Every structure is written in C-alpha cells, then in structure tokens.
N, C-alpha and C positions, 0 to 999 in steps of 0.2 A: 262255583267250583269249591271255593273256600268253605262255604256252608256245608257242602256234602262231605268234605274231608273232616270237618269238626264233628259231624254226626257219626261218621264211621269211627272216629277216635273214641267218642263217648260210648258207642256200642261195644267196642273192643274192651274198654275198661270194665264195662258191665259184665261181659262174658268172663273175664279174668277173675273178677270178684266172686262171681257165682261158682266158678270152679274151685277157688280157694276155700270158700265157706262150705262147699258141699263135700269136697273130696279130701281135704287135709285132715288126717286123723287127730284125735285129741292128744295122743302121745307124741305127735310130731314135734320137731325142734321149733316149729313156728308157734306152738301152743304156749300160752302164758305160763311162766314159772310159778308153781304153786307156793302159796304163803305157808310157812311153818306154823302149826297150831299146837296149843297145849291146853288140855282140859284140867282145870284146877281140882286137885284131890283134897279130901278132908285133911286139915292140919297143915296144908302148904301155905306159904306166904310169898309175896312178890320177891323178897330177897332171895329165897331159895330157888325160885324159878329162874330169876335173872342169872344166878350163879351157874345153874345147870346148863344154860345155853350160852353163857359167856357174853351177855349183853348187860348194859347198865339198867338199873331200876328206873332211872329217869326216862330212858327211851322206851322201856316197856310200858310205863304209865302213859307216856305221850301217845304212842300208837294205839293204845286201847282206851284213850280218853278217860283215864282213871285219875281223879284229882285227890285221891286218898290212898292209903296203903292197904285197903280191904281186898282180900282175895276170896271171892265167893265160890265155895265148892260147886263144881258142875259147870261153871262158866268157862267158855272157850276163849282163850287169849290168842291174839296174833303175836308171834315172836318176831321182833324187828331183826333185820340183818345186822350182824355184828360189824362195826366199822373196822374191826381188827381181823386180819386174815389168819387162817390156821397156821400159816408159816410164821407170822409174827408172834402168835401165841406160843408156838413151840420155841422160838428164839428167846422170848422173855422167860419162859419156863426154865430154859437151860441156864439163863443168867441167875434166876432166883435159886436154882439148885446149887449153883457154884458159890454165890455170895452168902446164902443163908443156910448152908449145910450145917446141921446140928443145932440150928436155931428153932425156937418154938414156931408153931404154925402161923400165929399172928405176925411174927417177924418176917415170915416169907411173904405174907400178904402186903406188909408195909414196904418191903423192898420192891415188889412189883408195882405198887402204887407210886413210888418215887419216879420210876421210869415213865409211867403214864402221865404223871403230873408234869414232867419235863416236856413231853410231847406237846402239851398245851400251853407251855410257857415260852415267851418270845426269846428268852435267854439261851434256849437250847434248840437243837434240830427238831423238825416237826414230824418225825416218824420214829417208830420204835427202833428200827434198824439204825437210823441216824443217831439216836440218843445213845444206844448201847455201844456203837462203834466210834463215838466221838473220842478223839485222842485223849489219852490219859485219864479216862473217867472210871473205868471198871477194870480191876485187876484180872478177873477171869478172862478178859479179852486178850491181855498181854501174855498170860501164862498158859493159855490154851484150855483151861478147865471149862470154859463155856461150851466147848465142843462135846462134853459128856452129856448123855441122854438125861432129860429131866425126869424126876420121880413123880409119882402120882400126886403127892402132897404139893409139889411145886406147880404142877399143872392146875390143880384145884385152887391154889392160892392166886394164880393169874386170873382165873375166872371170877374169883371173889373180888379181887382188886378192880376188875372191870365193872362188876355189879355195883360196887359202892362208890364209884367215881362221882365226885361232886358233893358227897355227904360227909366224908371223913378222910383222914390221911391226906393232908395238904403239903406234906414235906417234899422238899426237892433234893435233899442230901441225906446220906447216912454214912456212918463210919464206926469202926470198932476202936474205942479209945486206948485199948491195950495194944493195938497193932499199928495204928496210923502214925506216920512220921511227919504228917503235914501240920505245920503250925497254923496255917490258914483254916483248916478244918475245925480246929479248936476255938476259933473265933465265932463260929456259927451259933445261932440261937437254937439250942436243943429244946424241943417241945414234947418229945416222947422217947422213952427208953424201953426197948423190948429185947430181952435176952442180952446178948453182948453188943448190940448195936444202939447207937444214939441216932435219932432222926431229927433233922433240923430244917428250918424254913429259910434261913439266910443268916446274914451277919447280925449279931445282937447289938 
C-alpha cells in the first residue's frame, strides 16, 4: 500500500511540473527576473557606465569577469543590482543637496562618499538611513533642510560616489572651518579641501 501511495505521489508531482512548464507564460510572475544589460558604445568607459546605473565599478567588473578597465565597444555588459535602494539614493541626494549647496560638483561627490564610507565603518551605523539620522551628525537633519528635493547634480553626485567606492574618497568627516563651532572637528586630520569644506579621515 505504501509503495502505491509513493508512486501516486511521484506521478502527481510529474503532472504539476508538466503543467507549470507548459502553461505558465514567460511574462508570468513565476518567470525569472531579467538581468539588466548594457551594450558598450564607442567612447564609453566602465566609470561612466557604473555612474549611469548607480553601481560600483568593482561590482561591475566582478560580475562581468573583467580584470582590467577596458570597455570594448559592442560588448554587452551585465549590470549588477545596486546594493543601495532608490529610496536611500534619494535620501542621500537630499543630504548632499542640503550640505553641499553652492559647493562644486566634486564637493557634492565627496559629501556623498563620506556617508557611504561610514556605512562600511564599524564606528557608524551600517545603513545610509542610520548614518544620516545618527544623532547630532548632520545639521540638515535638525534644521529640516534635508526634506527639500534633491537637484539633478546632487543625484548625479550620489551615483558617482557609489561608482568610485573603494578607489578614492576615504574620508569619514567633513566640515566648513568658517562655520563649525566644534573644537573636536578641528583636531581631525584633513586630507582634502574642496570648496568650503575640509574632508578628514580621523584625528591627526
């Protein structure tokens, strides 16, 4: 009796599998999620492609088994899924917009990079939301200016900061020396000055 039941169970599974493979359409929610592709155009490089999609160059090279920085025109690249959600990109863009208003574009990229660097540093929260809303860290959070919509430059700066992660901009802090009242900030080792901001890695 047990043997008959097992045979019936196996036959049932076979019928279900046949129905699924035969009748579930390709556009069904059961179908595999398509991988985003990009065909390299003449003159493009990996940095530009990574910035366009808001992914890091390192992840782009890894998923495409590219050990160098060569972008061969006509080659189709797989675009890895960004580890940062659109919601977090928008939030970071608003912070950049508020903190680096009137600053050069490179300064906006550097501000975004500070937040991303903190996410990967054990001294800080491990999420963009956590870093930005950590108590007493960013003035736009306390004065409400973070709620203003991010401009196109700020959004672009966020994507660029994501793209260059791991290559440059190692700073964890930034401040405007003409505005800050923090004595502790002035003890930090400044490694880069862009516009009105000093960018630092830690205490000197």
